[in-house]
C-alpha positions as CSV (number, residue, x, y, z in Angstrom):
1,X,-55.5,54.4,113.3
2,X,-57.0,50.9,113.1
3,X,-56.3,48.4,115.9
4,X,-55.9,44.8,116.2
5,X,-57.5,43.2,119.3
6,X,-54.6,40.4,119.4
7,X,-51.9,43.0,119.4
8,X,-53.4,45.0,122.1
9,X,-53.8,42.1,124.2
10,X,-50.4,40.6,123.6
11,X,-48.6,43.7,124.0
12,X,-50.9,44.5,127.5
13,X,-49.6,41.1,128.6
14,X,-46.0,41.6,127.7
15,X,-46.3,45.2,129.5
16,X,-48.0,43.6,132.7
17,X,-45.3,40.8,132.7
18,X,-42.5,43.4,132.6
19,X,-44.0,45.2,135.6
20,X,-44.4,42.2,137.6
21,X,-41.2,40.6,137.0
22,X,-39.5,44.0,137.9
23,X,-41.0,44.1,141.1
24,X,-40.4,40.3,141.8
25,X,-36.7,41.1,140.9
26,X,-36.7,43.8,143.6
27,X,-37.9,41.6,146.2
28,X,-35.6,38.9,144.9
29,X,-32.5,41.0,145.4
30,X,-33.8,42.5,148.8
31,X,-34.4,39.0,150.2
32,X,-37.8,40.0,151.0
33,X,-41.7,38.6,150.3
34,X,-40.9,36.2,147.8
35,X,-40.1,32.4,148.7
36,X,-37.0,32.1,146.7
37,X,-34.4,34.8,146.8
38,X,-30.9,35.5,145.6
39,X,-29.4,34.8,149.2
40,X,-31.7,32.5,150.3
41,X,-31.1,29.1,152.0
42,X,-28.9,26.8,149.9
43,X,-30.5,23.3,148.5
44,X,-27.5,22.0,146.7
45,X,-23.9,21.8,146.7
46,X,-22.1,24.9,145.6
47,X,-20.5,23.9,142.1
48,X,-24.0,22.6,141.1
49,X,-25.7,26.0,142.3
50,X,-22.9,28.2,140.5
51,X,-23.4,26.1,137.4
52,X,-27.1,26.4,137.5
53,X,-26.9,30.3,138.2
54,X,-24.4,30.9,135.5
55,X,-26.4,29.2,133.1
56,X,-29.6,31.0,133.9
57,X,-27.6,34.5,133.6
58,X,-26.4,33.1,130.1
59,X,-29.6,32.4,128.8
60,X,-30.8,35.8,129.7
61,X,-27.8,37.5,128.2
62,X,-28.1,35.6,124.8
63,X,-31.6,36.2,124.6
64,X,-31.3,39.8,125.3
65,X,-28.6,40.5,123.3
66,X,-29.3,38.3,120.2
67,X,-32.9,39.6,119.7
68,X,-31.6,43.2,120.2
69,X,-29.5,42.8,116.9
70,X,-30.7,44.9,113.8
71,X,-30.3,41.5,111.8
72,X,-32.6,39.4,114.4
73,X,-35.2,42.3,114.3
74,X,-35.4,42.3,110.4
75,X,-36.1,38.4,110.5
76,X,-38.9,38.7,113.1
77,X,-40.4,41.2,111.3
78,X,-40.7,39.1,108.1
79,X,-42.2,36.1,110.1
80,X,-44.5,38.1,112.4
81,X,-46.2,41.6,112.2
82,X,-43.9,44.5,112.6
83,X,-46.1,45.8,115.3
84,X,-45.4,42.5,117.3
85,X,-41.6,42.6,117.1
86,X,-41.1,44.5,120.3
87,X,-43.7,42.8,122.0
88,X,-42.1,39.6,121.3
89,X,-38.8,40.8,122.6
90,X,-40.3,42.0,125.8
91,X,-42.2,38.5,126.2
92,X,-39.2,36.6,125.6
93,X,-37.3,38.9,128.3
94,X,-40.1,38.2,130.8
95,X,-39.8,34.4,130.5
96,X,-35.9,34.1,130.9
97,X,-36.2,36.1,133.9
98,X,-38.9,34.1,135.4
99,X,-36.9,31.3,134.9
100,X,-33.8,33.0,136.5
101,X,-36.1,34.0,139.5
102,X,-37.8,30.6,139.9
103,X,-34.5,28.1,139.3
104,X,-32.0,30.2,140.9
105,X,-30.0,28.3,143.3
106,X,-28.5,30.3,146.4
107,X,-25.0,29.1,147.9
108,X,-22.3,30.5,149.5
109,X,-21.9,32.7,152.6
110,X,-21.8,36.1,153.6
111,X,-19.7,38.9,151.8
112,X,-20.7,41.8,154.0
113,X,-23.6,42.7,156.4
114,X,-23.9,46.3,157.7
115,X,-26.2,47.7,160.3
116,X,-27.4,51.0,161.5
117,X,-27.0,54.2,159.4
118,X,-24.9,52.6,156.9
119,X,-27.8,50.2,156.2
120,X,-30.3,52.7,155.7
121,X,-27.8,54.6,153.3
122,X,-27.4,51.5,151.4
123,X,-31.0,50.8,151.2
124,X,-31.8,54.5,150.1
125,X,-29.1,54.1,147.2
126,X,-30.8,50.9,146.2
127,X,-34.0,52.5,146.0
128,X,-32.8,55.2,144.1
129,X,-31.1,52.8,141.6
130,X,-34.4,51.2,140.8
131,X,-36.1,54.3,140.6
132,X,-33.4,55.9,138.0
133,X,-33.7,52.9,136.2
134,X,-37.4,53.0,135.8
135,X,-37.3,56.9,135.0
136,X,-34.8,56.1,132.3
137,X,-37.5,53.9,130.5
138,X,-39.4,57.2,130.3
139,X,-36.6,59.3,129.5
140,X,-36.6,57.6,126.1
141,X,-40.1,56.4,125.3
142,X,-41.5,54.0,127.9
143,X,-44.3,52.9,125.7
144,X,-42.5,52.5,122.6
145,X,-39.8,50.3,124.7
146,X,-42.2,47.9,126.1
147,X,-44.2,47.7,122.6
148,X,-47.3,49.4,123.6
149,X,-47.0,52.1,121.1
150,X,-46.1,49.7,118.3
151,X,-49.1,47.5,119.1
152,X,-51.7,50.6,118.9
153,X,-52.2,51.8,122.5
154,X,-50.7,55.0,121.7
155,X,-50.3,57.1,118.6
156,X,-46.8,56.3,116.9
157,X,-44.2,59.0,117.2
158,X,-43.1,61.2,114.2
159,X,-40.1,59.7,112.3
160,X,-37.9,62.5,113.2
161,X,-38.5,62.4,116.9
162,X,-38.4,58.5,117.3
163,X,-34.8,58.9,115.4
164,X,-33.4,61.5,117.3
165,X,-30.4,61.4,119.5
166,X,-31.3,61.8,123.3
167,X,-29.1,64.3,124.7
168,X,-30.9,65.9,127.2
169,X,-32.5,65.0,130.8
170,X,-31.0,61.9,132.4
171,X,-29.0,61.5,129.3
172,X,-27.4,64.8,129.8
173,X,-25.8,63.4,132.8
174,X,-25.1,59.7,131.5
175,X,-25.3,58.1,128.4
176,X,-26.8,54.9,129.9
177,X,-28.9,56.0,132.9
178,X,-31.0,52.8,132.7
179,X,-27.7,50.9,133.3
180,X,-26.5,53.3,135.9
181,X,-29.6,52.9,137.8
182,X,-29.5,48.8,137.5
183,X,-25.9,48.6,138.8
184,X,-26.7,50.8,141.7
185,X,-29.6,48.6,142.3
186,X,-27.6,45.2,142.2
187,X,-24.6,46.7,144.2
188,X,-26.3,48.8,146.8
189,X,-27.4,46.3,149.5
190,X,-26.5,46.1,153.5
191,X,-26.5,42.4,153.1
192,X,-24.1,41.1,150.2
193,X,-23.9,37.0,150.1
194,X,-22.1,34.8,147.8
195,X,-24.9,34.2,145.7
196,X,-25.8,38.1,145.3
197,X,-22.1,38.8,144.3
198,X,-22.3,36.1,141.7
199,X,-25.6,37.8,140.4
200,X,-24.1,41.4,140.6
201,X,-20.6,40.5,139.0
202,X,-21.8,38.4,136.1
203,X,-24.9,41.4,135.3
204,X,-22.3,44.0,135.4
205,X,-20.1,42.2,133.0
206,X,-22.9,41.7,130.6
207,X,-23.9,45.4,131.0
208,X,-20.2,46.2,130.2
209,X,-20.5,44.0,127.0
210,X,-23.8,45.5,126.2
211,X,-23.0,49.0,126.3
212,X,-20.0,48.3,124.2
213,X,-22.3,46.7,121.6
214,X,-24.8,49.8,121.9
215,X,-22.2,52.3,121.5
216,X,-20.8,50.7,118.4
217,X,-24.6,50.9,116.9
218,X,-25.1,54.3,118.1
219,X,-21.8,55.6,116.5
220,X,-22.7,53.9,113.3
221,X,-26.2,55.7,113.2
222,X,-25.3,59.2,114.4
223,X,-21.7,59.5,113.6
224,X,-19.7,62.3,114.5
225,X,-22.8,63.8,116.7
226,X,-22.6,60.4,118.9
227,X,-18.5,61.1,119.1
228,X,-19.1,64.7,120.3
229,X,-21.9,63.7,122.6
230,X,-19.6,60.9,124.3
231,X,-16.8,63.2,124.6
232,X,-19.2,65.2,126.4
233,X,-21.2,63.1,128.8
234,X,-19.7,60.1,130.6
235,X,-21.1,56.6,129.7
236,X,-22.1,55.5,133.5
237,X,-20.5,57.5,136.2
238,X,-21.7,61.0,136.2
239,X,-18.9,63.6,136.8
240,X,-18.8,65.8,139.8
241,X,-20.1,69.7,138.7
242,X,-17.2,71.9,137.9
243,X,-18.1,74.2,140.9
244,X,-18.0,71.2,143.4
245,X,-14.5,70.2,142.2
246,X,-13.3,74.1,142.4
247,X,-14.6,74.3,146.0
248,X,-12.8,71.1,146.9
249,X,-9.7,72.5,145.3
250,X,-10.3,75.7,147.6
251,X,-10.6,73.6,150.8
252,X,-7.7,71.8,149.8
253,X,-5.8,75.0,149.6
254,X,-6.8,76.2,153.1
255,X,-5.7,72.8,154.6
256,X,-2.3,72.6,152.7
257,X,-1.6,76.2,154.0
258,X,-2.5,75.0,157.8
259,X,1.3,74.5,158.2
260,X,2.4,77.9,157.8
261,X,2.0,78.4,161.5
262,X,4.7,75.9,162.3
263,X,6.9,77.5,159.8
264,X,7.5,80.6,162.0
265,X,4.6,82.6,161.3
266,X,2.5,84.1,163.9
267,X,-1.4,82.8,164.0
268,X,-2.5,86.2,162.7
269,X,-0.4,85.9,159.6
270,X,-1.1,82.4,159.1
271,X,-4.8,83.0,159.3
272,X,-4.4,85.7,156.4
273,X,-2.4,83.4,154.3
274,X,-5.1,80.8,154.6
275,X,-7.7,83.0,154.1
276,X,-6.2,84.2,150.8
277,X,-5.7,80.7,149.4
278,X,-9.1,79.8,150.2
279,X,-10.8,82.9,148.5
280,X,-8.6,82.4,145.7
281,X,-10.3,79.0,145.3
282,X,-13.5,80.3,145.7
283,X,-13.4,82.6,143.0
284,X,-12.6,80.1,140.6
285,X,-15.7,78.6,141.2
286,X,-17.6,82.0,140.8
287,X,-19.4,82.0,137.7
288,X,-18.8,85.5,135.7
289,X,-21.7,87.8,136.1
290,X,-23.0,89.9,133.2
291,X,-21.4,92.9,134.5
292,X,-18.0,91.2,135.1
293,X,-18.2,89.9,131.6
294,X,-18.9,93.3,130.1
295,X,-16.4,95.0,131.9
296,X,-13.6,92.2,130.9
297,X,-15.0,92.9,127.3
298,X,-14.4,96.7,127.7
299,X,-11.1,96.3,128.9
300,X,-10.1,94.2,126.1
301,X,-11.5,96.6,123.6
302,X,-10.4,99.8,125.0
303,X,-7.3,100.8,123.2
304,X,-4.1,101.7,124.8
305,X,-3.0,105.4,125.5
306,X,0.2,106.7,124.6
307,X,2.0,108.5,127.1
308,X,2.3,112.2,126.5
């Protein structure tokens, strides 16, 4: 496979910018290291700041959405080399994010500020959100997502694998793990100022609209296969495992039967009632072992004997 040095340089620059801007955004939202942060000291009137911040968010949303449309991609491929189409998207995203991070205008006061163990939990959730978002890029194809594969840094994937529907791994938990990670990173913070809240709300609104458009394109591409996948896997918020829900049900049964002692039953009888209710709930959560399934199958297949 021949490699064009210009494509390699531009794609590498876009990928480097992608990583640099990601780290910059982490520090920006955490209010650390970088000189201008999301909740830094105000430098202008609130109305001016809100207008400027919403304009920056809108600029990013328009670029990110419009350049992702199939019609725009096809137009770009007619104007530039096809291998540069994804790189141009990443470079444009880098530029819009840099403008947002440099020109952001903090404003307003404090929404919440927690300390102690709660602060540690929120920072942990924030870090988990960023890790999930980064891992989600590799769950699809990080090198294709950032344009490196198309430019020649890695061999192209087989057409069948490139067009297959991802339903395993992170995509077996939620359909959009990248967006789930970003939402967690944007909202999980021990210090939420008005500026951060504006960022989180507008980013969440954009993600909701973006997911809607992406789902529409996926349904057009994969049809009934995506409908079945969507019926089984939630979009953004993972479901609790079945066993966990059943154990909670068992615990609820135990608590409900606590009132039996006050209904004239002696303590021993009440304890037996509670234990039976609790074990009944636990039995629902136990998976059938092969021996139990075989016994159940044999009992269903065993013919009834007529009484002589």
